[in-house]
A tleap script that builds the chain and sets N, CA, C and O, in Angstrom:
source leaprc.protein.ff14SB
mol = sequence {
  NMET ALA GLU ASN THR LYS ALA ALA GLY LYS
  GLY ASP LYS SER GLN GLY ARG THR TRP TRP
  ASP GLY VAL LYS ALA GLU PHE ARG LYS ILE
  VAL TRP THR ASP ARG PRO THR LEU ILE ARG
  GLN THR ILE VAL VAL THR VAL VAL THR VAL
  ILE LEU GLY ALA LEU ILE SER ILE MET ASP
  ALA GLY ILE LEU ARG VAL LEU ASN LEU LEU
  ILE CARG
}
set mol.1.N position { 78.478 91.114 -38.489 }
set mol.1.CA position { 77.211 90.706 -37.925 }
set mol.1.C position { 77.017 89.204 -38.087 }
set mol.1.O position { 76.486 88.552 -37.188 }
set mol.2.N position { 77.436 88.650 -39.210 }
set mol.2.CA position { 77.310 87.215 -39.431 }
set mol.2.C position { 78.196 86.452 -38.457 }
set mol.2.O position { 77.857 85.347 -38.033 }
set mol.3.N position { 79.344 87.050 -38.101 }
set mol.3.CA position { 80.242 86.394 -37.158 }
set mol.3.C position { 79.602 86.280 -35.782 }
set mol.3.O position { 79.794 85.286 -35.082 }
set mol.4.N position { 78.834 87.308 -35.393 }
set mol.4.CA position { 78.156 87.271 -34.095 }
set mol.4.C position { 77.131 86.147 -34.057 }
set mol.4.O position { 76.975 85.485 -33.031 }
set mol.5.N position { 76.430 85.925 -35.170 }
set mol.5.CA position { 75.426 84.873 -35.237 }
set mol.5.C position { 76.079 83.506 -35.111 }
set mol.5.O position { 75.570 82.634 -34.406 }
set mol.6.N position { 77.212 83.314 -35.795 }
set mol.6.CA position { 77.913 82.037 -35.713 }
set mol.6.C position { 78.439 81.794 -34.299 }
set mol.6.O position { 78.351 80.679 -33.783 }
set mol.7.N position { 78.973 82.817 -33.687 }
set mol.7.CA position { 79.511 82.669 -32.339 }
set mol.7.C position { 78.393 82.331 -31.358 }
set mol.7.O position { 78.581 81.522 -30.449 }
set mol.8.N position { 77.236 82.950 -31.543 }
set mol.8.CA position { 76.104 82.673 -30.658 }
set mol.8.C position { 75.622 81.253 -30.854 }
set mol.8.O position { 75.224 80.596 -29.892 }
set mol.9.N position { 75.651 80.765 -32.091 }
set mol.9.CA position { 75.221 79.396 -32.372 }
set mol.9.C position { 76.119 78.377 -31.706 }
set mol.9.O position { 75.641 77.380 -31.163 }
set mol.10.N position { 77.422 78.621 -31.745 }
set mol.10.CA position { 78.357 77.703 -31.104 }
set mol.10.C position { 78.173 77.727 -29.594 }
set mol.10.O position { 78.273 76.688 -28.941 }
set mol.11.N position { 77.908 78.885 -29.043 }
set mol.11.CA position { 77.687 78.995 -27.607 }
set mol.11.C position { 76.453 78.224 -27.180 }
set mol.11.O position { 76.435 77.625 -26.105 }
set mol.12.N position { 75.411 78.232 -28.021 }
set mol.12.CA position { 74.187 77.509 -27.687 }
set mol.12.C position { 74.444 76.008 -27.636 }
set mol.12.O position { 73.942 75.320 -26.747 }
set mol.13.N position { 75.226 75.498 -28.590 }
set mol.13.CA position { 75.504 74.056 -28.606 }
set mol.13.C position { 76.327 73.651 -27.396 }
set mol.13.O position { 76.033 72.644 -26.753 }
set mol.14.N position { 77.363 74.433 -27.080 }
set mol.14.CA position { 78.202 74.068 -25.936 }
set mol.14.C position { 77.424 74.244 -24.637 }
set mol.14.O position { 77.625 73.492 -23.683 }
set mol.15.N position { 76.547 75.225 -24.600 }
set mol.15.CA position { 75.726 75.421 -23.406 }
set mol.15.C position { 74.758 74.250 -23.237 }
set mol.15.O position { 74.538 73.786 -22.118 }
set mol.16.N position { 74.176 73.766 -24.344 }
set mol.16.CA position { 73.292 72.611 -24.286 }
set mol.16.C position { 74.037 71.375 -23.851 }
set mol.16.O position { 73.510 70.565 -23.088 }
set mol.17.N position { 75.263 71.219 -24.328 }
set mol.17.CA position { 76.070 70.061 -23.945 }
set mol.17.C position { 76.428 70.143 -22.470 }
set mol.17.O position { 76.404 69.133 -21.767 }
set mol.18.N position { 76.755 71.320 -22.006 }
set mol.18.CA position { 77.072 71.499 -20.600 }
set mol.18.C position { 75.860 71.167 -19.737 }
set mol.18.O position { 75.984 70.527 -18.693 }
set mol.19.N position { 74.691 71.607 -20.183 }
set mol.19.CA position { 73.457 71.300 -19.453 }
set mol.19.C position { 73.245 69.791 -19.407 }
set mol.19.O position { 72.922 69.242 -18.354 }
set mol.20.N position { 73.424 69.122 -20.536 }
set mol.20.CA position { 73.207 67.675 -20.600 }
set mol.20.C position { 74.220 66.945 -19.715 }
set mol.20.O position { 73.871 65.969 -19.050 }
set mol.21.N position { 75.464 67.411 -19.704 }
set mol.21.CA position { 76.471 66.808 -18.826 }
set mol.21.C position { 76.061 66.970 -17.361 }
set mol.21.O position { 76.274 66.071 -16.548 }
set mol.22.N position { 75.480 68.110 -17.034 }
set mol.22.CA position { 74.988 68.339 -15.672 }
set mol.22.C position { 73.857 67.392 -15.324 }
set mol.22.O position { 73.793 66.873 -14.210 }
set mol.23.N position { 72.958 67.164 -16.284 }
set mol.23.CA position { 71.848 66.241 -16.054 }
set mol.23.C position { 72.379 64.833 -15.810 }
set mol.23.O position { 71.930 64.148 -14.890 }
set mol.24.N position { 73.324 64.404 -16.623 }
set mol.24.CA position { 73.897 63.064 -16.455 }
set mol.24.C position { 74.592 62.944 -15.096 }
set mol.24.O position { 74.492 61.909 -14.436 }
set mol.25.N position { 75.292 63.995 -14.682 }
set mol.25.CA position { 75.979 63.970 -13.383 }
set mol.25.C position { 74.975 63.854 -12.247 }
set mol.25.O position { 75.219 63.134 -11.278 }
set mol.26.N position { 73.854 64.550 -12.353 }
set mol.26.CA position { 72.827 64.466 -11.311 }
set mol.26.C position { 72.194 63.079 -11.278 }
set mol.26.O position { 71.893 62.572 -10.197 }
set mol.27.N position { 71.988 62.459 -12.429 }
set mol.27.CA position { 71.414 61.121 -12.470 }
set mol.27.C position { 72.341 60.103 -11.811 }
set mol.27.O position { 71.870 59.121 -11.237 }
set mol.28.N position { 73.641 60.325 -11.887 }
set mol.28.CA position { 74.581 59.407 -11.239 }
set mol.28.C position { 74.488 59.496 -9.721 }
set mol.28.O position { 74.857 58.550 -9.024 }
set mol.29.N position { 73.995 60.626 -9.196 }
set mol.29.CA position { 73.879 60.820 -7.748 }
set mol.29.C position { 72.622 60.170 -7.166 }
set mol.29.O position { 72.521 60.027 -5.947 }
set mol.30.N position { 71.673 59.776 -7.998 }
set mol.30.CA position { 70.406 59.233 -7.514 }
set mol.30.C position { 70.646 57.876 -6.851 }
set mol.30.O position { 71.353 57.020 -7.384 }
set mol.31.N position { 70.041 57.705 -5.681 }
set mol.31.CA position { 70.094 56.420 -4.984 }
set mol.31.C position { 68.741 55.747 -5.208 }
set mol.31.O position { 67.728 56.184 -4.660 }
set mol.32.N position { 68.725 54.694 -6.006 }
set mol.32.CA position { 67.479 54.016 -6.334 }
set mol.32.C position { 67.137 53.031 -5.216 }
set mol.32.O position { 68.018 52.378 -4.658 }
set mol.33.N position { 65.844 52.935 -4.899 }
set mol.33.CA position { 65.424 52.011 -3.847 }
set mol.33.C position { 65.435 50.581 -4.369 }
set mol.33.O position { 65.393 50.340 -5.575 }
set mol.34.N position { 65.493 49.639 -3.429 }
set mol.34.CA position { 65.466 48.235 -3.835 }
set mol.34.C position { 64.025 47.816 -4.137 }
set mol.34.O position { 63.075 48.503 -3.760 }
set mol.35.N position { 63.881 46.701 -4.810 }
set mol.35.CA position { 62.579 46.254 -5.310 }
set mol.35.C position { 61.544 46.022 -4.195 }
set mol.35.O position { 60.409 46.477 -4.340 }
set mol.36.N position { 61.878 45.343 -3.100 }
set mol.36.CA position { 60.869 45.132 -2.051 }
set mol.36.C position { 60.353 46.447 -1.445 }
set mol.36.O position { 59.160 46.577 -1.171 }
set mol.37.N position { 61.238 47.403 -1.241 }
set mol.37.CA position { 60.821 48.704 -0.706 }
set mol.37.C position { 59.912 49.415 -1.698 }
set mol.37.O position { 58.902 50.003 -1.311 }
set mol.38.N position { 60.265 49.361 -2.954 }
set mol.38.CA position { 59.465 50.001 -3.989 }
set mol.38.C position { 58.064 49.396 -4.046 }
set mol.38.O position { 57.078 50.124 -4.149 }
set mol.39.N position { 57.974 48.080 -3.980 }
set mol.39.CA position { 56.669 47.403 -4.018 }
set mol.39.C position { 55.853 47.776 -2.786 }
set mol.39.O position { 54.665 48.076 -2.902 }
set mol.40.N position { 56.476 47.761 -1.606 }
set mol.40.CA position { 55.775 48.106 -0.367 }
set mol.40.C position { 55.248 49.541 -0.414 }
set mol.40.O position { 54.101 49.790 -0.042 }
set mol.41.N position { 56.061 50.470 -0.859 }
set mol.41.CA position { 55.638 51.868 -0.925 }
set mol.41.C position { 54.540 52.070 -1.964 }
set mol.41.O position { 53.643 52.888 -1.761 }
set mol.42.N position { 54.600 51.340 -3.069 }
set mol.42.CA position { 53.562 51.429 -4.087 }
set mol.42.C position { 52.236 50.932 -3.537 }
set mol.42.O position { 51.195 51.538 -3.795 }
set mol.43.N position { 52.257 49.841 -2.784 }
set mol.43.CA position { 51.029 49.305 -2.181 }
set mol.43.C position { 50.454 50.304 -1.182 }
set mol.43.O position { 49.244 50.528 -1.160 }
set mol.44.N position { 51.306 50.904 -0.359 }
set mol.44.CA position { 50.845 51.875 0.633 }
set mol.44.C position { 50.198 53.075 -0.053 }
set mol.44.O position { 49.127 53.519 0.361 }
set mol.45.N position { 50.831 53.600 -1.090 }
set mol.45.CA position { 50.285 54.749 -1.805 }
set mol.45.C position { 48.944 54.397 -2.448 }
set mol.45.O position { 48.015 55.204 -2.419 }
set mol.46.N position { 48.835 53.205 -3.025 }
set mol.46.CA position { 47.591 52.782 -3.657 }
set mol.46.C position { 46.475 52.641 -2.629 }
set mol.46.O position { 45.356 53.097 -2.868 }
set mol.47.N position { 46.761 52.018 -1.492 }
set mol.47.CA position { 45.744 51.835 -0.446 }
set mol.47.C position { 45.292 53.181 0.108 }
set mol.47.O position { 44.093 53.407 0.269 }
set mol.48.N position { 46.226 54.070 0.399 }
set mol.48.CA position { 45.868 55.389 0.926 }
set mol.48.C position { 45.038 56.158 -0.095 }
set mol.48.O position { 44.085 56.843 0.279 }
set mol.49.N position { 45.379 56.058 -1.366 }
set mol.49.CA position { 44.619 56.749 -2.414 }
set mol.49.C position { 43.192 56.220 -2.490 }
set mol.49.O position { 42.251 57.002 -2.622 }
set mol.50.N position { 43.020 54.907 -2.410 }
set mol.50.CA position { 41.682 54.325 -2.460 }
set mol.50.C position { 40.870 54.750 -1.237 }
set mol.50.O position { 39.699 55.109 -1.364 }
set mol.51.N position { 41.484 54.713 -0.057 }
set mol.51.CA position { 40.776 55.111 1.168 }
set mol.51.C position { 40.357 56.573 1.103 }
set mol.51.O position { 39.211 56.903 1.408 }
set mol.52.N position { 41.268 57.445 0.710 }
set mol.52.CA position { 40.924 58.871 0.613 }
set mol.52.C position { 39.863 59.118 -0.452 }
set mol.52.O position { 38.988 59.965 -0.272 }
set mol.53.N position { 39.933 58.384 -1.559 }
set mol.53.CA position { 38.907 58.519 -2.592 }
set mol.53.C position { 37.537 58.118 -2.068 }
set mol.53.O position { 36.539 58.777 -2.357 }
set mol.54.N position { 37.490 57.031 -1.292 }
set mol.54.CA position { 36.222 56.585 -0.712 }
set mol.54.C position { 35.697 57.610 0.291 }
set mol.54.O position { 34.504 57.916 0.294 }
set mol.55.N position { 36.575 58.142 1.144 }
set mol.55.CA position { 36.145 59.150 2.115 }
set mol.55.C position { 35.611 60.406 1.431 }
set mol.55.O position { 34.591 60.956 1.847 }
set mol.56.N position { 36.283 60.847 0.410 }
set mol.56.CA position { 35.828 62.038 -0.321 }
set mol.56.C position { 34.491 61.764 -0.991 }
set mol.56.O position { 33.617 62.630 -1.019 }
set mol.57.N position { 34.333 60.579 -1.523 }
set mol.57.CA position { 33.068 60.206 -2.173 }
set mol.57.C position { 31.924 60.179 -1.157 }
set mol.57.O position { 30.832 60.672 -1.439 }
set mol.58.N position { 32.172 59.605 0.022 }
set mol.58.CA position { 31.141 59.556 1.067 }
set mol.58.C position { 30.786 60.960 1.534 }
set mol.58.O position { 29.609 61.278 1.705 }
set mol.59.N position { 31.797 61.803 1.740 }
set mol.59.CA position { 31.534 63.184 2.157 }
set mol.59.C position { 30.759 63.936 1.087 }
set mol.59.O position { 29.860 64.713 1.408 }
set mol.60.N position { 31.087 63.722 -0.159 }
set mol.60.CA position { 30.400 64.382 -1.260 }
set mol.60.C position { 28.934 63.969 -1.294 }
set mol.60.O position { 28.056 64.815 -1.468 }
set mol.61.N position { 28.661 62.680 -1.130 }
set mol.61.CA position { 27.280 62.206 -1.138 }
set mol.61.C position { 26.510 62.781 0.048 }
set mol.61.O position { 25.349 63.165 -0.094 }
set mol.62.N position { 27.150 62.842 1.219 }
set mol.62.CA position { 26.492 63.407 2.401 }
set mol.62.C position { 26.176 64.881 2.227 }
set mol.62.O position { 25.079 65.328 2.561 }
set mol.63.N position { 27.123 65.631 1.712 }
set mol.63.CA position { 26.889 67.065 1.490 }
set mol.63.C position { 25.792 67.270 0.458 }
set mol.63.O position { 24.969 68.174 0.605 }
set mol.64.N position { 25.767 66.451 -0.577 }
set mol.64.CA position { 24.733 66.550 -1.601 }
set mol.64.C position { 23.350 66.303 -0.995 }
set mol.64.O position { 22.402 67.019 -1.315 }
set mol.65.N position { 23.226 65.295 -0.124 }
set mol.65.CA position { 21.932 65.018 0.520 }
set mol.65.C position { 21.494 66.178 1.391 }
set mol.65.O position { 20.326 66.567 1.370 }
set mol.66.N position { 22.431 66.738 2.163 }
set mol.66.CA position { 22.097 67.870 3.027 }
set mol.66.C position { 21.645 69.056 2.182 }
set mol.66.O position { 20.664 69.713 2.528 }
set mol.67.N position { 22.326 69.337 1.105 }
set mol.67.CA position { 21.937 70.453 0.245 }
set mol.67.C position { 20.578 70.205 -0.402 }
set mol.67.O position { 19.772 71.127 -0.527 }
set mol.68.N position { 20.323 68.971 -0.810 }
set mol.68.CA position { 19.011 68.660 -1.397 }
set mol.68.C position { 17.892 68.835 -0.365 }
set mol.68.O position { 16.800 69.280 -0.717 }
set mol.69.N position { 18.146 68.494 0.891 }
set mol.69.CA position { 17.145 68.687 1.941 }
set mol.69.C position { 16.902 70.174 2.181 }
set mol.69.O position { 15.764 70.589 2.399 }
set mol.70.N position { 17.944 70.963 2.141 }
set mol.70.CA position { 17.806 72.407 2.358 }
set mol.70.C position { 17.088 73.093 1.202 }
set mol.70.O position { 16.340 74.048 1.408 }
set mol.71.N position { 17.314 72.609 0.001 }
set mol.71.CA position { 16.692 73.236 -1.179 }
set mol.71.C position { 15.198 72.933 -1.234 }
set mol.71.O position { 14.413 73.792 -1.635 }
set mol.72.N position { 14.794 71.731 -0.840 }
set mol.72.CA position { 13.366 71.364 -0.907 }
set mol.72.C position { 12.614 72.011 0.146 }
set mol.72.O position { 11.402 71.820 0.246 }
savepdb mol mol.pdb
quit
């Protein structure tokens, strides 16, 4: 029974190493974008987020006013 525990322990370590080797192999496949593209995409995402946040805020305020008028 003790031998089974030791064998399972060794399998866990080699399995973890195999998993880590797989992770490293996948990271080597990643194509990273260049700096200007990254900056441009970050600006676009930030602007779209701000615009959508403002639209949601305006809609929320409008719905709140309509509900307050209906309740009174």
